[in-house]
ZAMARGU-4260 file (C-alpha; in steps of 0.2 Angstrom, whole numbers, plus 5000, padded with zeros to 4 digits):
<rodrens>
0) 5163/5024/5191 | 5166/5033/5175 | 5183/5026/5172 | 5175/5008/5175 | 5162/5012/5162
5) 5175/5019/5149 | 5185/5003/5151 | 5169/4993/5148 | 5165/5003/5132 | 5183/5001/5126
10) 5182/4982/5129 | 5165/4980/5120 | 5171/4991/5106 | 5186/4979/5103 | 5175/4964/5104
15) 5163/4971/5091 | 5178/4973/5079 | 5185/4956/5082 | 5169/4947/5082 | 5160/4955/5067
20) 5175/4958/5056 | 5162/4967/5045 | 5167/4984/5040 | 5157/4988/5025 | 5161/5003/5015
25) 5148/5017/5014 | 5145/5014/4996 | 5138/4997/5000 | 5125/5005/5012 | 5120/5021/5004
30) 5102/5023/4997 | 5105/5033/4981 | 5089/5041/4974 | 5087/5038/4955 | 5086/5052/4943
35) 5067/5053/4944 | 5067/5053/4963 | 5079/5067/4963 | 5069/5077/4951 | 5052/5074/4960
40) 5059/5075/4978 | 5047/5081/4990 | 5050/5091/5006 | 5042/5078/5017 | 5040/5060/5016
45) 5024/5053/5008 | 5012/5045/5021 | 4997/5036/5013 | 4982/5032/5024 | 4971/5019/5015
50) 4953/5019/5020 | 4940/5006/5014 | 4928/5019/5010 | 4912/5008/5013 | 4918/5003/5030
55) 4926/5019/5037 | 4911/5029/5043 | 4899/5014/5047 | 4894/5015/5065 | 4883/5000/5064
60) 4890/4986/5075 | 4878/4971/5070 | 4890/4962/5059 | 4878/4948/5054 | 4886/4936/5042
65) 4880/4939/5025 | 4871/4954/5032 | 4862/4966/5020 | 4866/4985/5019 | 4850/4988/5030
70) 4856/4975/5043 | 4875/4979/5044 | 4875/4997/5038 | 4887/5006/5027 | 4899/5021/5027
75) 4896/5036/5016 | 4907/5049/5008 | 4898/5061/5020 | 4906/5052/5035 | 4923/5060/5031
80) 4919/5076/5040 | 4932/5090/5042 | 4935/5084/5059 | 4939/5066/5053 | 4950/5072/5039
85) 4960/5084/5051 | 4963/5069/5063 | 4969/5059/5049 | 4981/5073/5043 | 4987/5075/5061
90) 4993/5057/5061 | 5006/5063/5049 | 4997/5058/5033 | 4999/5067/5016 | 4988/5056/5005
95) 4971/5047/5008 | 4968/5032/4997 | 4950/5030/4996 | 4948/5012/4991 | 4932/5006/4982
100) 4926/5022/4975 | 4922/5018/4956 | 4905/5010/4954 | 4907/4991/4956 | 4896/4976/4955
105) 4885/4973/4970 | 4870/4963/4975 | 4861/4978/4983 | 4847/4983/4972 | 4848/5001/4965
110) 4836/4998/4951 | 4825/5012/4958 | 4839/5024/4952 | 4841/5016/4935 | 4855/5004/4939
115) 4852/4987/4933 | 4854/4974/4947 | 4870/4963/4947 | 4868/4944/4946 | 4874/4936/4963
120) 4881/4921/4953 | 4895/4933/4947 | 4897/4944/4963 | 4909/4940/4977 | 4900/4943/4994
125) 4884/4954/4995 | 4893/4971/4994 | 4904/4965/4980 | 4922/4967/4976 | 4928/4985/4973
130) 4940/4977/4960 | 4925/4972/4949 | 4922/4989/4942 | 4906/4991/4932 | 4907/5010/4928
135) 4923/5019/4928 | 4914/5036/4925 | 4904/5036/4941 | 4906/5031/4960 | 4898/5017/4970
140) 4880/5021/4975 | 4883/5013/4992 | 4894/5028/4997 | 4881/5042/4994 | 4867/5048/5005
145) 4858/5052/4989 | 4863/5039/4975 | 4856/5051/4961 | 4870/5064/4967 | 4883/5051/4971
150) 4896/5059/4959 | 4893/5077/4967 | 4895/5069/4984 | 4912/5062/4980 | 4917/5079/4972
155) 4913/5087/4988 | 4924/5074/4997 | 4938/5078/4986 | 4936/5097/4991 | 4935/5093/5009
160) 4951/5082/5008 | 4960/5096/5000 | 4954/5108/5012 | 4961/5097/5026 | 4978/5098/5018
165) 4977/5081/5011 | 4978/5073/4993 | 4966/5061/4986 | 4971/5044/4978 | 4958/5032/4970
170) 4960/5014/4962 | 4961/5011/4944 | 4960/4992/4940 | 4967/4991/4922 | 4968/4972/4921
175) 4950/4968/4922 | 4932/4974/4924 | 4916/4967/4931 | 4907/4954/4920 | 4893/4966/4918
180) 4902/4982/4914 | 4891/4995/4907 | 4894/5014/4909 | 4878/5023/4912 | 4887/5039/4914
185) 4896/5038/4897 | 4888/5023/4887 | 4899/5026/4872 | 4914/5022/4883 | 4908/5005/4888
190) 4921/4991/4886 | 4918/4979/4872 | 4904/4988/4863 | 4913/4988/4847 | 4923/4971/4849
195) 4923/4958/4835 | 4916/4943/4845 | 4919/4931/4831 | 4937/4930/4835 | 4947/4926/4850
200) 4958/4941/4848 | 4960/4957/4839 | 4971/4971/4844 | 4957/4983/4846 | 4945/4971/4855
205) 4944/4976/4873 | 4941/4958/4878 | 4947/4940/4874 | 4933/4928/4868 | 4929/4910/4866
210) 4919/4910/4850 | 4904/4899/4850 | 4905/4895/4869 | 4893/4900/4882 | 4900/4906/4899
215) 4896/4894/4913 | 4895/4898/4932 | 4909/4889/4942 | 4906/4875/4954 | 4905/4884/4970
220) 4910/4878/4987 | 4900/4880/5003 | 4911/4896/5007 | 4909/4903/4990 | 4891/4899/4987
225) 4882/4915/4982 | 4874/4924/4996 | 4879/4910/5008 | 4866/4899/5001 | 4851/4912/5003
230) 4837/4911/4990 | 4837/4925/4978 | 4828/4927/4961 | 4844/4929/4951 | 4854/4914/4960
235) 4850/4901/4947 | 4867/4895/4941 | 4866/4905/4925 | 4874/4921/4919 | 4870/4927/4901
240) 4887/4929/4892 | 4889/4923/4874 | 4902/4921/4868 | 4911/4918/4884 | 4926/4929/4888
245) 4942/4926/4897 | 4942/4928/4916 | 4951/4942/4924 | 4966/4932/4930 | 4968/4925/4912
250) 4959/4909/4913 | 4954/4905/4895 | 4939/4893/4898 | 4921/4896/4897 | 4918/4888/4914
255) 4931/4896/4926 | 4937/4888/4942 | 4930/4894/4958 | 4947/4900/4963 | 4948/4911/4947
260) 4943/4929/4947 | 4926/4923/4939 | 4917/4939/4943 | 4929/4949/4931 | 4934/4949/4913
265) 4952/4952/4907 | 4956/4967/4897 | 4965/4965/4881 | 4980/4977/4879 | 4985/4972/4861
270) 4994/4956/4867 | 4989/4941/4857 | 4987/4924/4865 | 5004/4920/4858 | 5011/4935/4866
275) 5014/4945/4851 | 5012/4964/4854 | 5002/4975/4843 | 5010/4991/4849 | 5027/5000/4846
280) 5042/4993/4855 | 5052/5004/4866 | 5066/5012/4856 | 5084/5013/4863 | 5081/5032/4867
285) 5069/5027/4881 | 5082/5020/4892 | 5081/5020/4911 | 5085/5038/4913 | 5073/5045/4899
290) 5062/5059/4906 | 5043/5058/4906 | 5043/5071/4893 | 5053/5060/4881 | 5041/5046/4885
295) 5026/5057/4881 | 5035/5063/4865 | 5037/5045/4859 | 5019/5041/4860 | 5013/5056/4852
300) 5004/5052/4836 | 5007/5033/4838 | 4993/5021/4835 | 4989/5011/4850 | 4976/4998/4855
305) 4958/5004/4860 | 4960/4998/4878 | 4975/5010/4880 | 4965/5025/4875 | 4950/5020/4886
310) 4960/5019/4901 | 4970/5035/4897 | 4953/5044/4896 | 4947/5037/4912 | 4963/5043/4921
315) 4961/5060/4914 | 4943/5061/4919 | 4947/5058/4937 | 4962/5071/4937 | 4949/5084/4930
320) 4938/5080/4945 | 4953/5084/4957 | 4960/5067/4961 | 4978/5068/4964 | 4984/5051/4960
325) 4980/5032/4957 | 4984/5016/4964 | 4985/5003/4950 | 4978/4986/4954 | 4989/4971/4948
330) 4999/4982/4937 | 5011/4968/4932 | 4997/4959/4922 | 4997/4974/4910 | 5012/4978/4898
335) 5025/4990/4903 | 5023/5000/4887 | 5005/5004/4892 | 5011/5012/4908 | 5024/5022/4899
340) 5010/5029/4888 | 4997/5031/4902 | 5009/5038/4915 | 5017/5051/4904 | 5000/5057/4898
345) 4995/5059/4917 | 5011/5069/4921 | 5008/5081/4907 | 4992/5086/4915 | 4997/5084/4933
350) 5016/5083/4936 | 5014/5080/4955 | 5001/5065/4952 | 5006/5051/4963 | 5006/5034/4954
355) 5007/5018/4964 | 5007/5001/4957 | 5004/4983/4964 | 5019/4973/4957 | 5024/4957/4965
360) 5039/4951/4954 | 5055/4959/4960 | 5063/4955/4943 | 5050/4968/4935 | 5053/4982/4948
365) 5065/4992/4938 | 5056/4990/4922 | 5040/4997/4929 | 5049/5011/4937 | 5061/5016/4924
370) 5051/5012/4908 | 5033/5011/4915 | 5037/5028/4924 | 5029/5022/4941 | 5032/5033/4956
375) 5031/5019/4968 | 5028/5000/4969 | 5023/4989/4983 | 5038/4983/4993 | 5029/4967/4998
380) 5039/4953/4990 | 5055/4953/5000 | 5053/4968/5013 | 5035/4966/5019 | 5037/4947/5018
385) 5053/4947/5028 | 5046/4959/5041 | 5031/4948/5043 | 5042/4932/5047 | 5052/4943/5060
390) 5036/4948/5068 | 5030/4930/5069 | 5047/4925/5077 | 5054/4915/5064 | 5064/4927/5053
395) 5080/4936/5054 | 5083/4955/5053 | 5099/4952/5042 | 5087/4950/5028 | 5081/4968/5030
400) 5099/4975/5027 | 5101/4963/5012 | 5085/4969/5004 | 5090/4987/5007 | 5106/4985/4999
405) 5099/4974/4985 | 5087/4988/4980 | 5097/5003/4985 | 5095/5011/4968 | 5076/5011/4968
410) 5073/5011/4987 | 5064/5028/4986 | 5052/5021/4974 | 5047/5006/4985 | 5031/5008/4996
415) 5032/5001/5013 | 5017/4994/5023 | 5012/4982/5037 | 4994/4981/5032 | 4983/4984/5018
420) 4966/4977/5012 | 4975/4961/5004 | 4985/4957/5019 | 4981/4950/5037 | 4979/4962/5051
425) 4994/4962/5062 | 4983/4958/5078 | 4975/4943/5069 | 4979/4926/5076 | 4986/4920/5059
430) 4998/4934/5059 | 5006/4940/5075 | 4991/4940/5087 | 4996/4956/5095 | 4996/4973/5087
435) 5011/4978/5098 | 5022/4966/5088 | 5020/4979/5074 | 5028/4993/5083 | 5047/4989/5079
440) 5042/4985/5061 | 5033/5002/5060 | 5049/5011/5065 | 5059/5001/5053 | 5047/5003/5038
445) 5044/5021/5041 | 5063/5026/5042 | 5074/5014/5034 | 5073/5023/5017 | 5065/5038/5008
450) 5051/5027/5002 | 5033/5031/5006 | 5024/5023/5020 | 5006/5016/5020 | 4994/5014/5035
455) 4978/5004/5033 | 4963/5012/5043 | 4961/5003/5060 | 4979/4997/5060 | 4984/5011/5071
460) 4972/5006/5085 | 4975/4987/5083 | 4961/4981/5073 | 4962/4962/5072 | 4950/4958/5057
465) 4941/4944/5067 | 4924/4947/5060 | 4916/4933/5049 | 4905/4943/5038 | 4902/4931/5024
470) 4912/4929/5008 | 4927/4938/5017 | 4936/4927/5030 | 4943/4933/5047 | 4961/4940/5049
475) 4958/4952/5034 | 4944/4965/5036 | 4932/4960/5022 | 4931/4970/5006 | 4917/4959/5000
480) 4904/4961/5014 | 4894/4975/5023 | 4900/4977/5041 | 4908/4987/5054 | 4927/4988/5060
485) 4926/4987/5079 | 4942/4995/5085 | 4941/5008/5072 | 4923/5012/5077 | 4929/5015/5095
490) 4941/5028/5088 | 4927/5035/5077 | 4916/5036/5093 | 4900/5038/5084 | 4906/5052/5073
495) 4916/5062/5085 | 4932/5055/5078 | 4941/5058/5095 | 4946/5041/5101 | 4934/5043/5116
500) 4928/5025/5116 | 4946/5017/5114 | 4953/5006/5127 | 4969/5013/5136 | 4980/5001/5126
505) 4972/5006/5109 | 4974/5024/5113 | 4992/5022/5118 | 4995/5012/5101 | 4988/5026/5091
510) 4999/5039/5100 | 5014/5028/5095 | 5009/5028/5077 | 5006/5047/5079 | 5024/5049/5085
515) 5033/5038/5072 | 5023/5044/5057 | 5026/5062/5061 | 5044/5059/5064 | 5045/5050/5047
520) 5034/5064/5039 | 5045/5079/5044 | 5062/5074/5050 | 5075/5080/5037 | 5083/5063/5034
525) 5067/5053/5032 | 5064/5059/5014 | 5082/5060/5009 | 5099/5056/5015 | 5110/5040/5015
530) 5106/5023/5023 | 5120/5014/5033 | 5118/4998/5041 | 5124/4997/5059 | 5122/4978/5061
535) 5141/4975/5059 | 5145/4987/5073 | 5132/4981/5086 | 5133/4969/5101 | 5117/4962/5109
540) 5119/4955/5126 | 5138/4954/5122 | 5135/4944/5106 | 5135/4948/5088 | 5122/4943/5074
545) 5106/4944/5084 | 5092/4939/5073 | 5079/4951/5082 | 5088/4967/5085 | 5090/4979/5070
550) 5100/4995/5069 | 5104/5008/5055 | 5108/5026/5052 | 5101/5038/5040 | 5110/5054/5038
555) 5113/5070/5027 | 5127/5083/5029 | 5117/5092/5042 | 5106/5079/5051 | 5106/5061/5056
560) 5095/5048/5064 | 5100/5031/5072 | 5086/5018/5074 | 5088/5003/5085 | 5073/4991/5086
565) 5070/4976/5098 | 5059/4963/5089 | 5059/4951/5104 | 5041/4952/5112 | 5047/4945/5129
570) 5065/4949/5131 | 5074/4965/5135 | 5091/4967/5128 | 5107/4977/5131 | 5114/4985/5115
575) 5132/4992/5112 | 5132/5001/5096 | 5147/5008/5087 | 5141/5023/5077 | 5150/5031/5062
580) 5153/5049/5065 | 5146/5062/5052 | 5160/5074/5052 | 5150/5089/5049 | 5139/5085/5065
585) 5154/5084/5077 | 5160/5100/5086 | 5174/5089/5094 | 5182/5073/5091 | 5183/5069/5109
590) 5171/5067/5124 | 5152/5064/5125 | 5139/5068/5112 | 5121/5068/5117 | 5107/5059/5107
595) 5089/5062/5110 | 5076/5048/5108 | 5062/5056/5098 | 5050/5043/5104 | 5052/5045/5122
600) 5061/5062/5123 | 5075/5054/5134 | 5093/5057/5131 | 5108/5045/5128 | 5126/5050/5130
605) 5139/5043/5117 | 5157/5042/5120 | 5171/5044/5108 | 5184/5031/5112 | 5199/5026/5101
610) 5192/5035/5086 | 5175/5026/5088 | 5158/5033/5095 | 5149/5021/5107 | 5131/5021/5112
615) 5124/5009/5125 | 5106/5006/5126 | 5094/4995/5136 | 5079/4991/5125 | 5063/4983/5133
620) 5053/4970/5123 | 5046/4977/5107 | 5055/4994/5110 | 5063/5005/5097 | 5073/5021/5099
625) 5075/5034/5086 | 5090/5044/5091 | 5094/5061/5084 | 5107/5075/5087
</rodrens>
């Protein structure tokens, strides 16, 4: 029996070499950390848990379309109990990204607390977009048990988060603010109060203007109509803004289109409408390997536009409150030079601050990392988009290997995710229709490189985002409306945070996330080491180049992982894998070596035949193995 098995292995090994003809050199497959990544290397991988703060603790299950805060309920800072935070940490998480913390525009009336009501004509939804910030020096009153103490309640949450062994990330939205931005906490910092509104542009104006023109409300559709058509004293088709200002997405017209970011106003960073910069250019000394200190030294004493100073002061204010990092919304719409100025200033105060940017243009990635001094960028365009197509059954896993090699030099800087507040839920019908289809993608995303991994709350229990809550549409959990998140609420179990109301399938899915994320968080090769593709040394059901089975190796001198994932949802596969030996790991050049699957605790024997090590596996639909020695 053993002799027959060995002959089969030898035969399959020869077939691999003959069919594939694809012996790539290690240099083509190695993920090499950049200088900054090496200097800032952490012992464990960064795992970020994004929570939409307003929704996380809400136990109300009404979910009435366009429901008020009283009808649909709202979560509070206080809902993040020590128990809740400890359960998040045990999932393998290192950082919590509290989305929607800064005070943003909302239709809910807080005038009793001295907060001027917002006009529904320039608010999306009833709860409002968290990316239409109206006061950067305070937090959203929705989130506080006592709105008069809302900042103190958030400071207490920061302390509870730290006590749980977690770090805190919040949003900074540098490209735009709410149309009615007014800081009640620090009135002297309000954007635009010193602007010259008689001109379209001045380098120290915070906004761009349309002199002599009055702002006009866009022509709404039935879907975007304020409050879903409900009567309201302020829904009158008017908003007092003269002169009109450019809209957040750069629309330079007094009457923006309904598809523009009409609820926001674009910030001016000293870039004229003709794209002339009113700030110093990068000198040659600030090349790709310049240090943060060199960047900070360059900006010291330089004259920069007023908006730069305002956002620097905002970031430093939150660092002083104990915040450990920032997620920058639409960072690519703001000059790279500003990020050099801001991020080097932040790192002078907190060298360990985590700086994550939303950038969607791959051609800009290296500039925002090397010159803008970002720690991490979204790996959406290319990696996430490719994974989504594969999960939907119309992609090819070869794209993942190509992307990994294309971005090998910056791979540790690229944040991986399968869901966030902008993207469709995996379980939604417009994405995969089944949360289990995210399982192999989770393994690949979490382990293919040293990059951080982001999980969106509810993802780990299969939330499908099917609620139609008003302005926000199903498939994405709404960020504009009041509501509850059903699968997440079952895990929350009325504040027990023990998963007691989850279905058996939901609990099993969460356990799978627990296993994968903790492997990614703690295994020695997950946050360092080299990547090597195994696509060229693999047969699937005796054939090469299978579009839905993906294999790779990660290794250091003392440890290795081999990951093989089957993206087929209804097909089991037989895999024969030729694995390169890591010399330091091998006690013998002959005989079997035993690998353990860290997901199932089962063992798999490999055999050294003709100088090659062979592993045979059977993978069930959507199964992955993570093999370690």
